C-alpha positions, 0 to 999 in steps of 0.5 A: 352767316356765322354768329359770334357771342362775346362775353365780358368778364362780369357776364358769368355773374349774371347767369341765373341758377335760381328761379326768377318769379318775374322771369316766369311772369314774363314767360306767362305773358308770352303764353297769353300772347300766343296760347296755341304755340305753347299748347301744353299751357292751355289747361293753366290758361283755362284755369286762370282766364277768369282772373286775367279778365279782371286785370289790365295787362296792356302795359306789360303786353306793350313792353313784351312784344311778339318780336323785339326787346323786352326791358331787362329791368322787368326781369332782374336777376334773383339775389339767390334761390330764396328770392320771391316776387316781393324781392324782385318787385323791390328790385324793379322799384329800385331801378334808376329812372333813367335806366327805365326810360332808356329801356322802355324807349328801346322796347317801344322802338326796337321791334320787328313789324308794327310799332307799339300802340303807345309809340304810334299814339304819343310820338306819331312814328317809331 
């Protein structure tokens, strides 16, 4: 089956040439989910494990499914090469509530395999 990618005129503006701290955070969550798949990160994982055990990452893990859609508002495009995590967290806080609701709903329902734990507990079905 052939794959066709269609780009709009504004799409090139969303191409990332700067490091995104929150994109890197999302990638780190994937390492936590499947550490053996990315074995080269195991030394880092061993180093941060004591700190991770003190954090409740479950909300982020629910929104970062193994297979499925992760909300775009969690990884905003950096404003430039000097963007830091505080800048990106401010971008998240500035996200319109209706967009957050739409993207969270999509993440909880558009996934392969099992429904999310939140979807099952609150709605009864996906």
